[in-house]
C-alpha positions as CSV (number, residue, x, y, z in Angstrom):
1,M,15.7,5.5,13.3
2,K,16.9,3.1,10.3
3,E,19.0,4.4,7.3
4,F,17.5,1.5,5.0
5,Y,13.9,1.1,3.8
6,I,12.2,-1.6,1.5
7,C,11.6,1.1,-0.9
8,D,15.3,2.1,-1.2
9,C,16.0,-1.0,-2.9
10,V,16.0,0.5,-6.4
11,R,19.2,2.6,-5.2
12,H,21.2,-0.1,-3.7
13,E,20.4,-3.3,-6.3
14,N,23.2,-5.7,-6.6
15,K,24.8,-3.8,-2.6
16,I,25.1,-5.1,0.3
17,I,23.0,-3.4,3.0
18,T,22.5,-3.3,6.6
19,S,19.4,-2.7,8.2
20,N,16.3,-3.3,10.9
21,F,13.9,-5.4,9.8
22,V,10.9,-6.8,11.6
23,V,9.6,-10.7,10.5
24,V,6.7,-11.1,8.6
25,S,6.8,-14.5,8.0
26,K,9.3,-17.2,8.2
27,Q,9.6,-20.6,6.5
28,I,12.1,-23.3,6.5
29,K,12.6,-25.1,3.4
30,P,14.8,-27.8,2.0
31,K,17.7,-26.9,-0.7
32,K,17.9,-30.2,-3.4
33,T,21.1,-31.3,-1.4
34,G,18.0,-31.9,1.8
35,E,19.2,-28.6,3.8
36,P,18.1,-26.3,5.4
37,Y,17.4,-23.0,3.9
38,L,15.4,-19.8,5.1
39,A,12.5,-17.8,3.1
40,L,11.5,-14.5,5.4
41,T,9.1,-11.7,4.3
42,L,10.9,-9.1,5.6
43,G,8.6,-5.5,6.4
44,D,9.2,-1.8,7.4
45,R,6.8,0.8,7.0
46,S,8.2,1.2,3.5
47,G,6.6,-2.1,1.9
48,Q,7.8,-5.8,2.4
49,L,10.7,-7.8,1.0
50,E,11.7,-11.3,0.2
51,A,14.9,-12.6,1.5
52,K,16.2,-16.2,1.8
53,M,19.0,-17.2,3.9
54,W,21.1,-19.9,2.1
55,D,24.5,-20.6,4.1
56,N,25.2,-21.3,8.2
57,V,21.4,-21.7,8.1
58,E,21.0,-24.2,11.1
59,E,22.8,-21.1,13.8
60,V,19.9,-19.4,13.5
61,L,17.2,-21.5,12.5
62,N,15.3,-21.0,15.8
63,A,16.9,-17.9,16.5
64,F,14.0,-16.3,16.1
65,E,10.6,-16.5,15.2
66,Q,7.8,-14.4,12.9
67,D,7.1,-10.8,14.2
68,D,10.3,-10.6,16.0
69,F,12.5,-8.0,15.1
70,L,15.7,-9.1,13.3
71,K,19.0,-7.0,12.2
72,I,20.6,-8.1,8.7
73,K,23.1,-7.9,6.2
74,G,22.9,-8.9,3.0
75,L,22.9,-8.3,-0.5
76,V,19.7,-7.0,-2.3
77,N,19.2,-8.4,-5.6
78,K,16.6,-8.5,-8.2
79,Y,14.7,-12.2,-9.2
80,K,12.2,-12.4,-11.7
81,N,12.3,-9.1,-12.1
82,R,11.5,-8.3,-8.2
83,F,13.9,-7.4,-5.7
84,Q,14.9,-9.4,-2.7
85,L,17.4,-10.2,-0.2
86,T,20.3,-12.5,-0.2
87,I,20.6,-12.8,3.8
88,H,24.7,-12.8,5.0
89,K,24.3,-12.5,8.8
90,V,21.1,-12.3,11.3
91,R,20.8,-11.0,14.8
92,K,17.6,-10.5,16.6
93,L,17.4,-7.2,18.4
94,G,16.3,-6.6,21.4
95,E,13.0,-4.1,22.5
96,T,15.3,-1.1,23.6
97,E,16.7,-1.6,20.1
98,I,13.6,-1.1,18.1
99,E,12.0,2.2,17.1
100,F,8.4,0.9,16.2
101,S,7.7,4.0,14.4
102,D,10.4,2.6,11.7
103,Y,8.3,-0.7,11.0
104,L,4.2,0.3,10.4
105,P,3.3,2.9,8.3
106,K,0.5,6.0,9.5
107,T,-1.1,8.1,7.5
108,T,0.1,11.7,7.7
109,K,-3.6,13.1,8.1
110,N,-5.6,13.4,11.5
111,I,-7.8,11.2,12.4
112,D,-9.4,12.8,14.1
113,D,-10.5,15.2,11.2
114,L,-11.5,11.7,8.8
115,W,-13.8,10.3,11.9
116,Q,-15.5,13.7,12.0
117,T,-15.6,13.8,8.4
118,L,-17.4,10.3,8.5
119,A,-20.1,11.2,11.0
120,D,-21.3,14.3,9.1
121,Y,-21.6,12.7,5.9
122,V,-23.8,10.3,7.4
123,A,-26.3,12.8,9.5
124,S,-26.6,14.3,6.0
125,F,-28.4,10.7,5.5
126,Q,-32.5,10.9,4.9
127,N,-33.3,7.6,5.1
128,P,-33.5,7.0,9.3
129,H,-33.1,3.0,8.8
130,L,-29.6,3.4,7.8
131,K,-28.3,6.4,9.5
132,S,-29.2,4.6,12.5
133,L,-27.2,1.8,11.6
134,V,-24.0,3.4,10.5
135,R,-24.3,4.8,14.4
136,A,-24.7,1.8,16.3
137,F,-21.5,0.5,14.5
138,M,-19.7,4.0,14.7
139,S,-21.1,4.8,18.8
140,D,-19.6,0.8,19.3
141,P,-16.1,1.8,21.3
142,E,-14.1,-1.4,20.1
143,I,-15.4,-1.5,16.3
144,A,-15.0,2.8,16.3
145,A,-11.5,2.3,17.9
146,A,-9.8,-0.4,15.1
147,Y,-12.0,1.5,12.4
148,R,-10.0,4.2,13.3
149,N,-6.5,2.4,13.1
150,A,-6.7,-0.7,10.7
151,P,-5.3,-0.7,7.5
152,A,-7.5,-1.2,4.5
153,A,-5.2,-3.9,3.0
154,K,-2.6,-6.0,3.9
155,T,0.0,-4.9,0.7
156,L,-1.9,-3.7,-2.6
157,H,-3.1,-0.6,-0.8
158,H,-3.8,2.4,2.1
159,A,-1.7,-0.4,4.0
160,Y,-0.9,1.7,6.8
161,I,-2.3,2.9,10.2
162,G,-5.6,4.9,9.5
163,G,-5.4,3.2,6.3
164,L,-9.0,1.9,6.2
165,L,-10.8,5.0,7.2
166,D,-8.4,7.2,4.5
167,H,-9.8,5.0,2.2
168,V,-13.5,5.3,3.3
169,V,-13.7,8.8,3.9
170,S,-12.2,9.0,0.3
171,L,-14.5,7.3,-1.0
172,F,-17.7,8.8,0.8
173,R,-16.3,12.5,-1.2
174,S,-16.4,10.2,-4.8
175,C,-19.7,8.4,-4.2
176,D,-21.3,11.7,-3.2
177,L,-20.2,13.7,-6.0
178,V,-20.6,10.8,-8.8
179,S,-24.1,10.1,-7.2
180,R,-25.5,13.6,-8.4
181,N,-24.6,12.5,-11.8
182,Y,-27.1,9.3,-11.7
183,P,-30.6,9.8,-10.2
184,Q,-31.2,6.3,-9.9
185,V,-28.5,5.8,-7.5
186,N,-29.7,5.6,-4.3
187,R,-27.1,8.1,-1.9
188,D,-27.7,6.9,1.6
189,L,-27.4,3.2,0.4
190,L,-24.2,3.5,-1.7
191,L,-22.8,5.8,1.5
192,T,-24.0,2.8,4.2
193,G,-22.1,0.3,1.3
194,V,-19.2,2.2,1.6
195,F,-19.0,1.9,5.3
196,L,-19.5,-1.3,5.2
197,H,-17.9,-2.9,2.4
198,D,-14.3,-3.6,4.7
199,I,-15.4,-3.0,8.1
200,G,-14.5,-7.3,8.5
201,K,-10.9,-6.0,8.2
202,I,-10.4,-4.7,11.4
203,H,-10.9,-8.6,12.2
204,E,-9.1,-9.8,9.0
205,L,-6.2,-7.8,9.9
206,A,-3.6,-7.9,12.0
207,Y,-1.2,-4.6,12.9
208,N,0.9,-4.8,15.9
209,R,4.3,-5.3,14.7
210,S,3.5,-6.3,10.5
211,F,0.1,-6.7,8.5
212,S,-0.8,-10.1,8.5
213,Y,-3.9,-12.0,8.4
214,T,-5.8,-12.9,11.5
215,T,-6.5,-17.0,12.0
216,R,-10.2,-15.6,11.6
217,G,-9.4,-14.1,8.5
218,Q,-7.8,-16.5,6.4
219,L,-10.0,-18.8,7.1
220,L,-13.3,-16.4,6.6
221,G,-12.4,-13.2,5.1
222,H,-13.3,-9.7,5.5
223,M,-16.5,-10.2,3.7
224,I,-18.0,-12.9,5.5
225,I,-17.5,-11.3,8.7
226,E,-18.8,-8.1,7.4
227,L,-22.6,-10.2,7.4
228,E,-21.8,-11.7,10.8
229,M,-21.3,-8.0,12.2
230,L,-23.7,-6.3,10.0
231,Q,-26.3,-9.3,11.8
232,A,-25.4,-8.6,15.2
233,K,-25.8,-4.9,14.8
234,L,-29.2,-5.0,13.2
235,A,-30.5,-6.5,16.0
236,L,-30.3,-3.2,17.5
237,V,-31.9,-1.3,15.1
238,P,-35.7,-2.0,15.3
239,A,-38.2,-2.6,12.1
240,F,-35.2,-2.7,9.8
241,P,-36.9,-3.5,6.3
242,T,-36.0,-6.7,5.3
243,E,-35.5,-5.4,1.8
244,L,-32.7,-3.5,2.9
245,K,-30.7,-5.9,4.9
246,T,-30.7,-7.7,1.4
247,L,-29.5,-5.0,-0.5
248,L,-26.5,-4.5,2.2
249,E,-25.7,-7.6,2.3
250,H,-25.4,-7.4,-1.6
251,L,-23.7,-4.7,-1.4
252,I,-20.8,-6.3,0.9
253,I,-20.6,-9.7,-1.2
254,S,-20.0,-8.2,-4.8
255,H,-17.8,-5.3,-3.9
256,H,-14.5,-6.8,-5.5
257,G,-16.9,-7.3,-9.1
258,E,-15.5,-10.4,-10.0
259,Y,-15.7,-14.2,-9.2
260,E,-11.8,-14.3,-9.7
261,F,-11.6,-11.8,-6.9
262,G,-13.7,-13.3,-4.4
263,S,-16.8,-11.9,-4.9
264,P,-19.3,-14.9,-4.6
265,K,-21.9,-13.0,-6.6
266,L,-21.3,-9.8,-9.5
267,P,-22.6,-6.3,-8.9
268,M,-26.1,-6.5,-9.8
269,F,-27.5,-2.8,-9.3
270,P,-26.7,0.5,-9.7
271,E,-25.3,1.3,-6.0
272,A,-23.4,-2.1,-6.6
273,L,-21.7,-1.6,-9.0
274,L,-21.0,2.3,-8.4
275,L,-19.4,1.0,-4.8
276,H,-17.3,-1.6,-6.8
277,Y,-15.8,0.6,-10.0
278,M,-15.4,3.9,-7.2
279,D,-13.7,0.9,-4.7
280,D,-11.2,-0.3,-7.1
281,L,-10.7,2.9,-9.0
282,D,-9.4,4.4,-5.4
283,S,-7.1,1.3,-4.4
284,K,-5.7,1.7,-7.9
285,M,-5.2,5.8,-7.2
286,E,-3.7,4.8,-4.2
287,A,-1.3,2.4,-5.1
288,M,0.3,4.4,-7.9
289,R,0.3,7.5,-5.3
290,A,2.8,5.2,-3.3
291,Q,4.9,4.0,-5.8
292,F,6.0,7.9,-6.4
293,E,6.0,8.4,-3.6
294,R,8.4,5.5,-3.3
295,E,10.7,6.4,-5.9
296,A,10.2,10.1,-5.8
297,D,14.2,10.5,-5.8
298,L,14.8,8.7,-8.5
299,D,15.5,10.7,-12.1
300,S,13.4,8.8,-14.3
301,S,9.6,9.6,-15.0
302,W,8.9,5.8,-15.3
303,T,9.0,3.7,-12.0
304,S,9.9,0.2,-11.2
305,Y,7.5,-2.6,-12.0
306,N,4.2,-2.4,-9.8
307,A,3.1,-5.9,-8.8
308,S,-0.4,-5.2,-7.7
309,L,-0.8,-3.4,-11.1
310,G,1.0,-5.5,-13.1
311,R,3.0,-3.2,-14.9
312,P,5.5,-0.2,-14.9
313,L,4.3,3.3,-14.1
314,L,5.0,7.0,-15.6
315,N,5.0,9.6,-13.0
316,S,3.3,12.3,-15.4
317,A,3.7,15.1,-13.0
318,K,7.5,14.4,-13.4
319,F,7.5,13.8,-16.8
320,L,5.7,17.0,-17.8
321,S,7.9,19.2,-15.1
322,P,10.2,21.9,-16.6
323,K,13.6,19.9,-17.2
324,P,16.6,22.4,-15.8
325,P,19.1,23.4,-18.4
326,P,22.1,22.2,-19.4
327,A,25.4,23.9,-17.9
328,P,26.6,25.9,-20.4
329,T,30.0,25.4,-21.8
330,D,32.8,28.3,-22.2
331,S,34.0,27.0,-25.9
332,S,36.9,29.6,-25.8
333,S,38.4,27.7,-22.8
334,P,41.1,25.0,-23.3
335,A,39.0,21.5,-22.5
336,E,38.6,20.7,-18.6
337,D,41.7,18.2,-18.7
338,E,43.7,19.8,-22.0
339,P,46.9,21.1,-21.0
340,E,47.3,24.8,-21.6
341,G,48.0,25.5,-24.9
342,A,47.4,22.6,-26.2
343,S,45.1,23.9,-29.0
344,E,47.4,26.2,-30.1
345,G,48.5,25.8,-33.9
346,R,45.3,24.2,-34.9
347,E,43.2,24.8,-37.9
348,E,40.2,27.1,-37.1
349,S,37.0,26.2,-38.1
350,S,34.1,27.9,-39.7
351,P,31.2,29.0,-37.2
352,V,28.4,28.1,-39.1
353,T,29.3,24.9,-40.5
354,G,31.6,23.2,-38.3
355,L,34.0,22.8,-41.2
356,K,37.1,23.7,-42.3
357,P,37.1,27.1,-44.9
């Protein structure tokens, strides 16, 4: 087992560490002198870390590639308020030296239970077309296996094996609850949108050794992939209403909510707007939870800077928890390092004011 994980950077700032990592990305770049240096993104189950190797680079340039595992010695420091690793030494690891569970985080929840929760919600659908469509996806062995294992994102939220399923089940619960407060919301349509909104991640992301983008995912993105998947499954559902298909397509392409976040359309009907906000809320709440978990051992109630949220975070539970009282001191005994008898001959002070009588 690794002794240092990327989440431990805050406790090892300006210290030399030695640990194992997977190479998420590898780039060879020129210094101002023209000599090469290595720019790596390293990963383990707790996150990712940018790393640079400046010296003796020629010796290791061709010694490893992306997705290889390395043993690295280097200095943990900060650059532009973000942790990075300055590499001193590097060695490629053999397969027998690797504990794969160190590198890919996984949900602690029971996957079978999460999948059954989805099935129970779908069984409650009143709309037969939407029920048949979602069941067509869930009964596809290839899609089901990937849906149960895929992360929901590369780094920002639910970035662990089972993260997509965990995220969707969380959204099913939240959207089911919130839809009861808004009679104009079609619950079955909303929950179908929840099921489909990130399903393309199973093809967009690769997650064998580290979380990265597939070529198809990089070129198309999960929304385009989802539209293709939807079209293929609709062919298996007889007489699916054209209007309902159009609404599902809009739910997919608008769920990011803003043009700047990659949505080609803004949410234009109640279910689409609710899906966007609930998805955004669930993502941000998970990002906070993960940050608090990573820094649980720190004394401070404040976390380090969270890049995805653009701010440090206050752990309100830790802030409100009772603080241990200071250890009592025995004022009648001599100070800890004071020689016995050194206090003799001192003038007495008033016990009330602290001033001489």
